C-alpha positions in Angstrom: 142.2 -111.1 64.5 142.7 -113.1 61.9 140.1 -112.9 59.3 138.3 -116.2 58.6 138.8 -118.0 55.2 136.0 -117.4 51.9 133.6 -119.9 53.2 131.4 -119.3 50.6 134.5 -120.8 47.8 135.1 -123.6 50.5 130.9 -124.4 50.5 129.9 -124.3 46.4 133.4 -126.5 46.2 131.6 -129.2 48.4 128.1 -128.9 47.2 129.7 -129.2 43.8 132.1 -132.1 44.4 128.5 -133.8 46.3 126.5 -133.2 42.9 128.6 -135.3 41.0 129.4 -137.7 43.9 132.7 -138.3 46.1 132.3 -142.1 46.0 136.3 -141.8 45.9 136.3 -139.3 49.3 138.6 -136.7 47.8 139.3 -134.1 50.2 138.4 -130.2 50.0 141.6 -129.0 49.1 140.8 -125.5 51.1 141.2 -125.6 54.3 139.1 -128.4 54.7 139.0 -132.6 55.1 136.7 -135.2 54.0 135.3 -138.1 55.5 133.2 -141.1 53.7 131.2 -144.0 53.5 129.6 -146.3 51.0 126.5 -144.7 51.4 127.0 -141.0 52.9 130.0 -138.7 52.4 131.1 -135.8 54.9 133.2 -132.6 54.1 134.4 -130.2 56.5 135.4 -126.7 55.8 136.1 -123.9 57.8 139.0 -121.8 58.8 142.4 -122.6 60.2 143.6 -119.9 62.4 141.2 -117.8 64.6 141.9 -115.8 67.7 141.7 -116.5 71.3 137.8 -116.0 72.3 136.9 -115.1 68.4 133.7 -117.2 67.8 133.9 -118.6 64.1 132.0 -121.5 61.4 132.7 -123.7 60.5 131.1 -126.3 57.7 130.1 -129.9 57.8 128.4 -131.1 54.2 127.3 -134.5 53.7 126.4 -136.0 50.5 124.3 -139.3 50.2 125.9 -141.7 47.3 122.6 -143.4 46.9 119.0 -142.8 48.6 119.4 -143.4 52.2 117.5 -143.7 55.5 117.9 -142.7 59.2 120.9 -140.9 58.9 122.5 -139.3 61.7 125.5 -137.5 62.3 127.6 -137.1 65.8 130.6 -135.0 66.7 132.1 -134.1 70.0 133.5 -131.1 70.9 137.1 -130.7 71.4 138.5 -129.7 74.7 139.3 -126.0 74.3 136.1 -125.3 72.0 132.8 -124.4 73.1 129.9 -125.2 70.9 127.7 -121.9 70.7 124.7 -122.6 67.8 124.4 -124.3 64.8 121.7 -124.8 61.7 120.4 -126.9 62.3 120.4 -127.2 65.3 122.1 -129.9 67.2 120.7 -132.2 70.2 123.6 -130.9 72.8 124.2 -133.7 75.5 127.2 -132.7 77.2 129.9 -132.6 74.8 128.3 -135.0 72.2 126.6 -132.9 69.0 123.6 -135.2 67.2 121.9 -134.0 64.4 119.2 -136.4 62.5 118.9 -135.3 59.2 115.9 -138.3 58.6 116.1 -139.8 54.8 117.9 -137.9 52.0 117.9 -138.6 48.2 121.5 -140.0 46.3 123.3 -136.4 46.0 121.0 -134.7 48.4 123.8 -131.9 49.7 122.6 -131.0 52.9 124.7 -128.4 55.0 125.5 -127.8 58.9 126.6 -124.7 59.7 128.3 -124.9 63.0 129.3 -122.0 65.8 132.5 -122.2 68.1 134.6 -120.3 69.6 138.2 -120.7 71.2 138.3 -120.5 74.9 142.2 -121.0 75.0 145.2 -121.6 72.8 146.4 -124.6 71.2 144.9 -127.1 67.9 141.8 -128.4 68.2 140.3 -131.4 66.5 136.7 -131.6 65.7 135.4 -134.5 64.3 132.4 -136.1 63.0 130.5 -139.5 62.1 127.7 -140.7 59.8 125.2 -143.3 60.0 122.4 -144.2 57.9 120.3 -147.4 56.1 120.5 -147.7 52.5 116.8 -146.9 51.1 115.2 -148.3 48.4 112.0 -146.6 46.8 109.2 -147.4 44.5 107.4 -144.7 43.0 104.4 -144.8 41.6 102.1 -141.7 40.7 97.8 -141.5 40.7 96.1 -139.6 38.5 92.9 -138.6 37.6 91.5 -138.3 34.0 88.7 -136.4 34.1 86.5 -134.9 31.0 84.2 -132.4 30.3 81.5 -132.2 27.2 79.8 -129.3 26.0 77.2 -128.7 23.0 76.0 -125.6 21.5 73.6 -125.4 19.0 71.5 -122.2 17.2 68.7 -120.4 19.9 66.5 -120.7 16.1 66.3 -122.6 13.3 63.9 -123.3 10.4 61.9 -125.9 9.5 63.6 -127.8 6.9 66.9 -125.5 6.9 70.0 -127.6 8.2 71.7 -125.7 11.4 74.4 -126.8 12.8 75.6 -128.6 16.1 79.0 -128.4 17.8 80.3 -130.7 20.5 83.2 -130.1 22.4 85.6 -132.7 24.6 88.4 -131.7 26.8 90.1 -133.8 29.4 90.3 -131.3 32.3 92.3 -133.9 34.9 95.7 -135.0 35.5 95.7 -138.4 33.7 95.4 -140.0 30.6 91.6 -140.6 29.2 91.7 -143.7 27.6 89.3 -144.2 24.7 87.1 -141.4 25.1 83.7 -141.7 22.9 81.4 -139.1 22.2 77.7 -140.0 21.6 75.1 -137.4 20.8 71.6 -138.8 19.9 69.0 -136.3 18.9 65.6 -136.3 20.0 62.2 -137.4 17.6 61.7 -135.1 15.0 65.5 -134.3 14.5 67.6 -136.0 11.7 71.5 -135.8 10.5 71.7 -133.9 7.2 74.5 -136.6 5.9 72.5 -139.5 6.4 68.4 -138.5 7.1 67.5 -142.1 8.6 69.9 -141.8 11.4 69.3 -140.2 14.4 73.1 -140.7 16.6 76.4 -138.9 16.0 79.2 -140.6 17.4 83.0 -139.0 17.6 85.8 -141.2 19.2 88.1 -138.7 20.7 90.6 -141.8 21.4 93.7 -141.2 24.1 93.5 -137.9 25.4 96.1 -136.3 27.4 95.6 -133.8 30.5 94.1 -130.4 28.5 93.8 -131.7 25.3 90.5 -130.5 23.7 88.5 -132.5 20.7 85.5 -130.5 19.2 83.4 -131.7 16.1 80.1 -130.0 14.3 77.6 -131.7 12.6 74.6 -130.4 10.5 71.1 -131.5 11.8 67.7 -130.7 10.6 64.4 -130.7 11.8 60.8 -131.6 10.2 58.6 -129.3 11.9 58.3 -126.7 14.7 58.6 -127.4 18.2 62.0 -126.6 20.9 63.8 -129.1 20.7 66.5 -130.0 23.1 68.9 -133.3 23.3 72.0 -134.4 25.4 75.7 -135.8 24.7 77.2 -138.2 26.8 81.2 -138.5 26.7 82.8 -141.9 28.5 86.3 -143.1 28.5 87.4 -146.1 29.9 88.8 -145.1 32.9 87.0 -141.7 33.2 83.9 -140.5 34.7 80.8 -139.6 32.3 80.5 -135.9 31.3 76.8 -135.0 30.5 75.5 -131.8 28.2 72.6 -130.7 26.5 71.8 -128.0 24.0 68.5 -126.4 22.9 67.1 -125.1 19.3 63.4 -123.7 18.9 62.4 -124.4 15.3 60.3 -122.0 13.7 58.1 -122.5 10.7 57.8 -119.7 8.2 54.1 -119.7 7.2 52.1 -117.3 5.4 49.0 -117.0 3.8 47.3 -114.7 1.2 42.8 -114.5 0.4 41.4 -112.5 -2.0 37.4 -111.7 -1.9 35.3 -109.2 -4.2 32.2 -108.6 -5.5 30.9 -112.4 -7.3 28.4 -110.6 -9.4 28.2 -107.5 -10.9 27.1 -105.2 -14.2 28.9 -105.1 -17.2 30.6 -101.5 -17.0 29.9 -101.0 -13.5 33.0 -101.2 -10.7 33.8 -104.3 -8.4 35.3 -104.4 -5.5 38.1 -106.5 -4.7 40.1 -107.5 -1.1 43.6 -108.8 -1.1 44.4 -110.2 2.8 48.1 -111.2 3.4 48.7 -112.7 7.0 51.5 -114.1 8.6 50.5 -117.6 9.6 54.1 -118.7 11.1 56.2 -117.9 13.8 58.8 -116.0 12.0 59.5 -112.5 11.0 59.0 -111.7 6.7 60.5 -108.3 5.0 60.0 -106.6 1.9 57.1 -108.7 1.3 55.9 -108.0 -2.4 52.3 -108.8 -3.3 50.8 -108.5 -6.8 47.5 -108.1 -8.2 47.4 -109.9 -11.9 44.0 -108.8 -13.2 42.1 -111.5 -15.6 40.9 -111.3 -19.2 38.1 -108.6 -20.2 39.4 -107.1 -16.7 40.5 -103.7 -16.5 41.8 -102.3 -13.0 40.2 -99.0 -11.8 42.4 -98.2 -8.9 44.9 -99.9 -6.6 45.1 -97.8 -3.2 48.7 -97.2 -2.1 50.3 -99.4 -4.9 52.7 -98.5 -7.4 50.6 -96.8 -9.4 50.6 -99.1 -12.8 47.4 -100.2 -13.1 47.7 -103.0 -15.4 49.6 -105.0 -12.6 49.5 -103.2 -9.2 51.8 -104.3 -6.6 52.4 -103.3 -3.2 55.6 -104.1 -0.7 55.2 -104.9 3.1 58.4 -103.9 4.8 58.0 -106.0 7.7 55.4 -108.8 8.3 55.9 -110.0 11.7 53.9 -113.5 13.0 50.2 -112.9 13.4 50.0 -109.4 11.7 47.4 -109.0 8.8 47.4 -106.6 6.1 44.7 -105.6 3.4 44.8 -104.5 0.0 41.7 -102.6 -2.3 41.8 -103.2 -5.8 38.7 -101.7 -7.8 37.9 -103.4 -11.7 35.3 -102.9 -14.1 34.7 -105.5 -17.3 32.6 -104.3 -20.3 32.2 -108.1 -21.1 29.7 -110.5 -20.0 31.0 -113.4 -18.7 33.2 -114.3 -15.8 36.6 -113.5 -15.2 39.1 -113.7 -12.4 41.1 -111.8 -10.0 44.3 -113.1 -9.0 46.9 -111.8 -5.9 50.6 -113.3 -5.8 52.9 -113.1 -2.6 56.4 -114.4 -3.1 58.3 -115.0 0.7 61.8 -116.2 0.4 61.3 -118.2 -2.9 57.7 -119.5 -1.8 54.5 -118.1 -3.8 50.9 -118.3 -3.3 48.2 -117.1 -4.9 44.5 -116.4 -4.3 41.6 -115.2 -6.3 38.3 -114.3 -6.4 36.1 -114.7 -9.6 33.1 -112.3 -10.7 30.1 -112.7 -12.8 29.2 -109.9 -15.1 26.0 -109.9 -16.2 24.1 -107.5 -19.2 21.0 -105.2 -18.7 18.9 -104.6 -21.6 17.5 -101.0 -21.7 14.8 -99.8 -24.4 14.6 -96.5 -25.7 11.4 -96.2 -27.9 11.1 -93.1 -30.0 7.8 -92.5 -32.6 8.1 -89.6 -35.2 5.3 -87.7 -37.0 5.0 -86.6 -40.6 3.9 -84.6 -41.6 2.6 -82.1 -38.5 -0.4 -80.6 -39.1 -2.4 -82.6 -41.4 -5.6 -80.6 -42.9 -8.3 -82.2 -42.6 -10.3 -80.7 -45.9 -7.0 -80.9 -48.3 -7.6 -82.7 -51.8 -6.4 -84.9 -51.6 -6.8 -85.6 -48.1 -3.2 -85.2 -46.2 -2.1 -88.4 -44.0 0.1 -88.8 -41.4 2.5 -91.5 -41.6 4.1 -92.5 -37.7 7.7 -93.9 -37.2 8.7 -96.4 -34.4 11.7 -96.7 -33.4 12.6 -99.0 -30.5 16.5 -99.6 -29.6 18.0 -101.5 -27.1 20.3 -99.5 -25.2 21.7 -102.0 -22.8 24.2 -104.7 -22.6 22.0 -107.8 -22.7 19.7 -109.0 -25.0 15.8 -108.3 -24.5 13.0 -111.1 -25.4 9.6 -110.7 -26.6 9.4 -107.4 -27.5 5.6 -106.4 -28.8 4.4 -103.1 -29.5 0.8 -101.6 -29.7 -0.5 -97.9 -30.8 -3.4 -96.4 -29.9 -4.9 -93.4 -32.1 -7.8 -91.1 -30.5 -10.6 -90.0 -32.5 -9.0 -86.9 -34.6 -7.0 -89.9 -36.5 -7.4 -92.8 -37.8 -4.6 -95.4 -38.8 -5.1 -97.0 -42.1 -2.0 -99.2 -43.0 1.2 -100.1 -41.2 4.3 -102.3 -41.8 8.1 -102.5 -40.2 10.0 -105.0 -39.0 7.2 -107.4 -37.9 3.9 -107.7 -39.5 1.2 -105.3 -37.9 -2.5 -105.9 -37.6 -5.3 -102.8 -37.9 -8.3 -102.8 -35.8 -10.2 -99.7 -35.7 -8.3 -97.4 -33.6 -5.5 -100.5 -32.4 -2.8 -101.4 -34.4 -0.9 -103.9 -33.2 2.6 -105.6 -34.3 4.0 -109.0 -34.1 6.4 -109.9 -31.1 10.0 -109.6 -32.0 11.5 -112.2 -30.8 15.3 -111.1 -29.2 16.5 -107.3 -29.4 20.1 -107.6 -28.5 22.4 -105.1 -27.8 22.4 -101.7 -29.7 20.0 -103.3 -32.1 17.2 -101.0 -33.5 14.1 -102.1 -34.4 11.4 -99.9 -36.8 7.9 -99.8 -37.7 5.4 -97.2 -39.7 1.9 -96.5 -39.5 -0.1 -94.5 -41.7 -3.3 -92.8 -40.5 -5.7 -90.4 -41.8 -7.6 -87.3 -40.5 -10.9 -87.4 -39.0 -11.7 -84.3 -36.9 -10.1 -81.2 -36.1 -8.3 -81.1 -32.8 -5.0 -82.0 -30.6 -4.8 -85.8 -31.5 -2.6 -87.9 -28.9 -1.2 -90.5 -30.2 0.1 -93.5 -27.8 2.4 -96.1 -28.4 3.0 -98.8 -25.7 6.0 -101.1 -25.7 6.5 -104.2 -23.6 9.3 -106.6 -23.5 10.4 -109.7 -20.8 12.5 -107.3 -19.0 9.8 -104.6 -18.4 7.4 -105.5 -15.8 5.2 -102.6 -16.9 4.6 -101.4 -20.5 6.4 -97.9 -22.1 4.0 -95.6 -23.1 5.3 -93.2 -25.6 3.1 -90.3 -26.9 3.1 -88.2 -29.6 0.7 -85.2 -30.4 -0.4 -84.2 -34.4 -2.4 -81.3 -35.2 -5.4 -81.7 -37.0 -7.0 -78.7 -38.7 
């Protein structure tokens, strides 16, 4: 049995020839033959010698010289050979074989593999014929440009503080999107930082090929708190309209400080103050510092929880949440009559606020009366007769003036006044001595009167001095004992 020639090599040669056009119909040199029309070329390749009853394969390579339609290959089975099969399968009608290849593009290599069997000795010639029609095509590609737009914004922002918006447009379709324009109209209450009078941002993205992405970022600012949602729209001359929305909650950092205190107090006594700090906004503050600033003539005595510096106590609030209120207490005093101001300040993110409380400090007069006799005792029948002098001193120990100070001294039967004098003129009338009024007695001021008296009878004499003033609702009585023997 003789082996078949190397058909793989022949097939490659045939396809290469077909791929470079076979207008000249040059025959294959390795056991093959070629035929052609002006439209389609056919090349045969196969073995030239086989054994009797041996099956063998031949190849028919069809190559159009241009685009063709209704390509039909016809062949006749030679006498002495039997058609076994083919790829693609042929339509068999007796000894006639037909392959309908349909439309083929120029130089599109189409290979038919045919299996035969030799039934008798001899030389057999197998021929094929081709018919086709010229095919002219018009090619057009339909695309679908389609755009998508997205918008991102921070979840929260602060009133008066710029925050960014980012808009992104993308051509997710299959064709060129022409003259794409992105328009973002901000809601009422938000404006562009670059132009506070404007609320519309426009990005001309131009023509965008499939997959093209364009992004723009701009800053906006809100004038008041609230939740703001705004839409962005993208549209091209030949595209769909795409929309997106982004929402931002604009927060208002707000806080208040209040101070209350004792409205009136005696000098050198204690006045209590309360500082109240409250977060009235909707943001959280951290490390808030509160400082108390005492005014003139005011001394801080205590400041609970402060830094310990009573000259200017301060407190730090680590976290002050929305709605949270914190209080601090201060105790102060003043030695001076008059009004003082105690202020507290708070500074949050560069914003300072102050609250003050006034206290009216007033004085209180406090009269001290002292009466001393000299000498004591006195002798009734001494020669010369002994007299006793009474020294009466009134001192204002308080912190305010007292007015209309009067003094009256009453003597018992044992002693009789004979003369008087001192800060104001006095009058002796029997057993009573009355001094003229002292108009004003200022704090720490003292006035003194003296009375000279003689003994009248043996006994323990009790002399009484009656002090009165505008401050005193009832007279103050001072008593001195003098022994007469």
